[in-house]
N, C-alpha and C positions, 0 to 999 in steps of 0.2 A: 710378467714375474709368473717362474712355475710353481706349481701346487706341491708343496713338501709337505710329507706325513711322517711322524715319528711316531713307533709304537715303543711305550716306554713302560716303568714305573718309578714310582715316588721313590724307593728305597734304593735303585741301582745307580751307583756312583760313574758308570758309563755311559747311562741315560744322561747323568748331568753334563756330563765332557760334551756329550757331541751336542746337547743344546746350547750349551756355551760357546761354541765354535759357531754354530747356526746364529746365533744372536750375535755376536761378535763379528759376523759378515753382513748385520744388517737384514738377516733373513727371515721373513714372516715363515711360520710352518703351523701345522694342527699336528696336537698332541693328543695321541689315543694312548690312554693310560690301561694296561691289561691289567693292572691291580686292581683297579675301581671298577673296570668291567672285564671280567674273565672269559666273555664270550667272545671280545675282540684279539683273544688270542688265537684261536683256533682260526679267524680271518687271515690274522698276520703269518702265522706258520703256512695257510695255503698259499698267500701272498709271496714268501719269503722263501719256496723252494723246500720247504721243512724244516727250514730254521726256526728255532724254538726262543733261542734268548732274545734277552732285548738290549740295547733299542736295536730296532730294524727300519731303517731309513729309505723312505722312497719321494722320488724327484720325477715329478709328472707322470707318476704309474710305475717307473723304473726302478726296480729294488738296486740300491747302490750299497747296501750291508749294514753294518753297526758302527758302533764308535771307530775301530782302528781301521775300517774299510774309508771312512769319511775323513778321517786324519790324512791317509795315505794319499787319498785323493788330492786334498789340501797341498800336501807336500810338493806334489807333482804337478801342481800348477793347474790341475782337472777340475777343483770344485766349483772356483769360481766361475767359469763358463757354464755349469751345469745352475748355478744358484742365477744366473742373469738371464737364463733361456735362450743364450748363444752356442750351446754345446750341439 
């Protein structure tokens, strides 16, 4: 199984949608809350190429984007292979 990390905030509806999709796919993920741990936002921004909005999602260390991007990957049939580690 790939390592999935999602930088999020409790108050973010897009974060909830992204996590909902991952849960529906049966994917285990590590959630890093940038609201509770502000220092994590700087690390997220550096890893995400300057993006400061949440969520920012990484699969096996590769930045895949935010909520819109992960849903787009799913629509194109590209998310399941990433989540299974066969991409």
